[in-house]
C-alpha positions as semicolon CSV with decimal commas, in nm:
position;residue;x (nm);y (nm);z (nm)
1;X;-7,230;9,607;2,427
2;X;-6,944;9,760;2,619
3;X;-6,885;9,645;2,976
4;X;-6,785;9,909;3,226
5;X;-6,579;9,840;3,530
6;X;-6,627;10,085;3,813
7;X;-6,302;10,232;3,933
8;X;-6,233;10,335;4,293
9;X;-6,246;10,705;4,363
10;X;-5,869;10,717;4,428
11;X;-5,765;10,548;4,103
12;X;-5,527;10,757;3,895
13;X;-5,339;10,732;3,568
14;X;-5,079;10,941;3,387
15;X;-5,090;11,073;3,031
16;X;-4,817;10,937;2,802
17;X;-4,841;11,224;2,553
18;X;-5,040;11,543;2,499
19;X;-5,393;11,411;2,468
20;X;-5,741;11,549;2,402
21;X;-5,996;11,541;2,685
22;X;-6,316;11,484;2,494
23;X;-6,680;11,542;2,578
24;X;-6,774;11,179;2,506
25;X;-6,601;10,854;2,423
26;X;-6,557;10,908;2,051
27;X;-6,288;11,075;1,841
28;X;-6,551;11,298;1,679
29;X;-6,673;11,452;2,004
30;X;-6,583;11,803;2,119
31;X;-6,240;11,860;2,270
32;X;-6,275;12,013;2,614
33;X;-5,901;12,075;2,665
34;X;-5,565;11,930;2,584
35;X;-5,401;11,745;2,876
36;X;-5,021;11,779;2,873
37;X;-4,797;11,470;2,871
38;X;-4,716;11,345;3,219
39;X;-5,028;11,475;3,378
40;X;-5,213;11,289;3,657
41;X;-5,581;11,222;3,592
42;X;-5,844;11,073;3,823
43;X;-6,021;10,772;3,671
44;X;-6,398;10,751;3,712
45;X;-6,494;10,472;3,471
46;X;-6,335;10,266;3,193
47;X;-6,475;10,109;2,880
48;X;-6,264;9,913;2,631
49;X;-6,066;10,187;2,454
50;X;-6,177;10,483;2,667
51;X;-6,140;10,612;3,022
52;X;-6,372;10,862;3,183
53;X;-6,148;11,091;3,386
54;X;-6,131;11,418;3,577
55;X;-5,854;11,663;3,497
56;X;-5,842;12,011;3,653
57;X;-6,203;11,969;3,766
58;X;-6,314;11,888;3,413
59;X;-6,476;11,555;3,345
60;X;-6,432;11,392;3,007
61;X;-6,292;11,098;2,810
62;X;-5,937;11,003;2,714
63;X;-5,836;10,729;2,471
64;X;-5,683;10,440;2,661
65;X;-5,358;10,410;2,463
66;X;-5,257;10,758;2,586
67;X;-5,271;10,655;2,948
68;X;-5,033;10,462;3,174
69;X;-5,084;10,089;3,232
70;X;-5,158;9,959;3,579
71;X;-4,937;9,682;3,711
72;X;-4,870;9,529;4,052
73;X;-4,546;9,427;4,223
74;X;-4,547;9,063;4,330
75;X;-4,249;9,103;4,567
76;X;-4,089;9,382;4,767
77;X;-3,870;9,563;4,517
78;X;-3,669;9,882;4,478
79;X;-3,782;10,182;4,275
80;X;-3,458;10,294;4,113
81;X;-3,349;10,625;3,967
82;X;-3,226;10,474;3,634
83;X;-3,296;10,150;3,447
84;X;-2,996;9,967;3,596
85;X;-2,931;9,762;3,905
86;X;-2,637;9,988;3,991
87;X;-2,852;10,304;4,007
88;X;-2,954;10,465;4,335
89;X;-3,271;10,334;4,502
90;X;-3,549;10,588;4,551
91;X;-3,770;10,382;4,781
92;X;-3,891;10,031;4,852
93;X;-4,215;9,931;4,679
94;X;-4,394;9,665;4,888
95;X;-4,537;9,351;4,732
96;X;-4,889;9,385;4,591
97;X;-4,845;9,760;4,534
98;X;-5,006;9,930;4,238
99;X;-4,781;10,115;4,001
100;X;-4,848;10,297;3,676
101;X;-4,620;10,200;3,386
102;X;-4,518;10,488;3,164
103;X;-4,276;10,312;2,933
104;X;-4,051;10,007;2,900
105;X;-3,675;10,048;2,859
106;X;-3,518;9,712;2,780
107;X;-3,587;9,487;3,082
108;X;-3,702;9,784;3,297
109;X;-4,033;9,964;3,335
110;X;-4,051;10,335;3,406
111;X;-4,329;10,367;3,661
112;X;-4,499;10,606;3,901
113;X;-4,548;10,485;4,257
114;X;-4,699;10,717;4,517
115;X;-4,634;11,012;4,283
116;X;-4,267;10,921;4,258
117;X;-4,121;10,832;3,920
118;X;-3,852;10,569;3,876
119;X;-3,768;10,228;3,736
120;X;-3,862;9,874;3,839
121;X;-3,726;9,556;3,683
122;X;-4,017;9,444;3,465
123;X;-4,005;9,081;3,581
124;X;-4,117;9,203;3,925
125;X;-4,445;9,329;3,783
126;X;-4,759;9,138;3,696
127;X;-5,119;9,204;3,618
128;X;-5,254;9,065;3,945
129;X;-4,972;9,093;4,195
130;X;-4,886;8,723;4,169
131;X;-4,545;8,591;4,050
132;X;-4,488;8,467;3,698
133;X;-4,572;8,109;3,606
134;X;-4,321;7,840;3,687
135;X;-4,036;7,754;3,453
136;X;-4,019;7,440;3,242
137;X;-3,758;7,234;3,428
138;X;-3,723;6,965;3,159
139;X;-3,354;7,042;3,099
140;X;-3,259;7,183;3,436
141;X;-3,067;6,874;3,546
142;X;-2,921;6,778;3,210
143;X;-2,856;7,098;3,008
144;X;-2,858;7,409;3,226
145;X;-2,767;7,645;2,941
146;X;-3,064;7,522;2,739
147;X;-3,288;7,558;3,048
148;X;-3,194;7,925;3,111
149;X;-3,225;8,023;2,747
150;X;-3,539;7,821;2,663
151;X;-3,713;7,982;2,960
152;X;-3,579;8,327;2,872
153;X;-3,493;8,383;3,237
154;X;-3,454;8,752;3,323
155;X;-3,208;8,909;3,563
156;X;-3,180;9,278;3,651
157;X;-2,803;9,253;3,608
158;X;-2,581;9,102;3,339
159;X;-2,533;8,784;3,544
160;X;-2,749;8,489;3,648
161;X;-2,683;8,217;3,905
162;X;-2,845;7,874;3,905
163;X;-2,797;7,584;4,146
164;X;-2,890;7,224;4,068
165;X;-2,964;7,061;4,406
166;X;-2,986;6,715;4,262
167;X;-2,647;6,704;4,090
168;X;-2,497;6,964;4,327
169;X;-2,362;7,216;4,082
170;X;-2,378;7,595;4,077
171;X;-2,363;7,775;3,741
172;X;-2,264;8,135;3,669
173;X;-2,397;8,296;3,351
174;X;-2,330;8,624;3,175
175;X;-2,569;8,780;2,922
176;X;-2,415;8,787;2,576
177;X;-2,452;9,057;2,310
178;X;-2,719;8,845;2,145
179;X;-2,927;8,845;2,464
180;X;-2,857;8,478;2,539
181;X;-2,699;8,348;2,859
182;X;-2,337;8,233;2,820
183;X;-2,190;7,994;3,077
184;X;-1,893;8,136;3,263
185;X;-1,848;7,876;3,538
186;X;-1,979;7,545;3,658
187;X;-1,879;7,464;4,015
188;X;-1,937;7,168;4,238
189;X;-2,118;7,268;4,555
190;X;-2,256;7,130;4,882
191;X;-2,623;7,190;4,959
192;X;-2,862;7,146;5,250
193;X;-2,910;6,810;5,413
194;X;-3,259;6,654;5,411
195;X;-3,345;6,791;5,755
196;X;-3,234;7,144;5,665
197;X;-3,280;7,167;5,287
198;X;-3,173;7,452;5,064
199;X;-3,465;7,668;4,957
200;X;-3,601;7,630;4,603
201;X;-3,732;7,898;4,375
202;X;-3,629;8,225;4,213
203;X;-3,448;8,475;4,431
204;X;-3,244;8,791;4,396
205;X;-2,915;8,869;4,563
206;X;-2,977;9,094;4,865
207;X;-2,641;9,175;5,017
208;X;-2,328;9,002;5,144
209;X;-2,101;8,953;5,443
210;X;-1,722;8,904;5,442
211;X;-1,772;8,618;5,689
212;X;-1,999;8,482;5,961
213;X;-1,999;8,185;6,197
214;X;-2,004;8,067;6,555
215;X;-1,749;7,977;6,816
216;X;-1,688;7,648;6,632
217;X;-1,670;7,748;6,265
218;X;-1,649;8,037;6,021
219;X;-1,744;8,070;5,654
220;X;-1,610;8,337;5,421
221;X;-1,739;8,543;5,127
222;X;-2,111;8,504;5,197
223;X;-2,357;8,632;4,936
224;X;-2,719;8,630;5,048
225;X;-2,972;8,428;4,849
226;X;-3,259;8,513;5,086
227;X;-3,289;8,556;5,463
228;X;-3,047;8,320;5,630
229;X;-2,949;8,137;5,308
230;X;-2,620;8,221;5,140
231;X;-2,361;8,114;4,887
232;X;-2,040;8,094;5,094
233;X;-1,708;7,916;5,131
234;X;-1,631;7,577;5,276
235;X;-1,599;7,565;5,658
236;X;-1,310;7,710;5,851
237;X;-1,229;7,709;6,221
238;X;-1,373;7,993;6,431
239;X;-1,063;8,210;6,366
240;X;-1,085;8,150;5,992
241;X;-0,729;8,025;5,972
242;X;-0,774;7,653;5,897
243;X;-1,018;7,458;5,682
244;X;-1,220;7,211;5,891
245;X;-1,456;7,076;5,624
246;X;-1,383;7,103;5,255
247;X;-1,637;6,850;5,131
248;X;-1,825;6,944;4,811
249;X;-2,078;6,756;4,604
250;X;-2,273;6,652;4,912
251;X;-2,596;6,734;5,096
252;X;-2,487;6,823;5,448
253;X;-2,519;7,197;5,508
254;X;-2,779;7,377;5,715
255;X;-2,935;7,508;5,395
256;X;-2,667;7,735;5,256
257;X;-2,477;7,651;4,936
258;X;-2,107;7,585;5,002
259;X;-1,847;7,648;4,739
260;X;-1,470;7,629;4,713
261;X;-1,338;7,948;4,873
262;X;-1,208;8,099;4,551
263;X;-1,551;8,045;4,386
264;X;-1,742;8,195;4,680
265;X;-1,508;8,492;4,664
266;X;-1,574;8,533;4,288
267;X;-1,945;8,562;4,353
268;X;-1,882;8,794;4,649
269;X;-1,658;9,022;4,440
270;X;-1,839;9,018;4,105
271;X;-2,212;8,951;4,143
272;X;-2,424;9,261;4,198
273;X;-2,717;9,289;4,432
274;X;-3,048;9,202;4,264
275;X;-2,887;8,940;4,039
276;X;-3,135;8,661;3,974
277;X;-3,085;8,315;4,129
278;X;-3,274;7,999;4,032
279;X;-3,247;7,701;4,264
280;X;-3,419;7,366;4,212
C-alpha cells in the first residue's frame, strides 16, 4: 500500500522536461495537458513515483522523475550565476533553506531558490539541512594526502587547505586531472594556545585583509578561515617593518594559524574565496 505524505500548500517543484499532466497516477491514464520543461507546479500530494500537482489551475499527476529534487542548505551559501567559484553571486541562501535541484554539473547543483535560478556547490546541500557526516580521521596526522583522497573531500575551487593542529603543519592541495588531490606545499605553522585554541571543522575561505593588528603588533596577508580566525604571517611590530615573533611549530596564537610570511602571502594571492579548509 502506498504511503502518502501531505505537502504544504506552498510547496512547489519544477519540471525537468516536457511532461504529461495525467488524470490519475498511472501511465495509461488520460493526458490532461503537456507541461513545458522548466515550469513551476504546486505540489498537493506525493506517492512513491507520482506527485499530485496543480498547473495552470488544472489538477493532475506527474511522474516523479520529471520533477526537481528538494534539498536544503546546511550553511549560508551563495547562489552563483555559473558552476564556478569565480562566477558572480546572485544572492545569499541562508542555512536550512529549501531549494529545488534541476541538474548536477560536476560538483555543482543547478537549483531554484525563491524563483531565482543559479548554482550551489553540491556539498552545501543535504536532505535534511544538516551537514555531512564527519570524516574518517584515521590518517589525518600520519598521511594527509591519503586522508583527503580517501574521504573524497570536496572544494568549490581547485584547491584545498588542511591544518594538522597536533603536528602543526598546514597543507595546500590542488585537484589533479584525475580528480585526486595533489600536494603542493606542506608548511610548518603555529596554532592557538590551549586557552585560545584554533577552531576545528570544515570551513570555506570568506575573504582576506592585507594586514591587521593593534598598537603592539601587525600581521600580514590574512586569509579568513571563519569569523576572527585567519591564516596569516608571523608577527611584526605595529608599523609592519620588523619581525617581533617568528616562532613556528608551536601552540601560542590567539587562535589564528601563523605561517612564514611568504607562505601566508601565497595563500593570500592564490587561494580563492570559498576554497575548502579542514582543520583538526
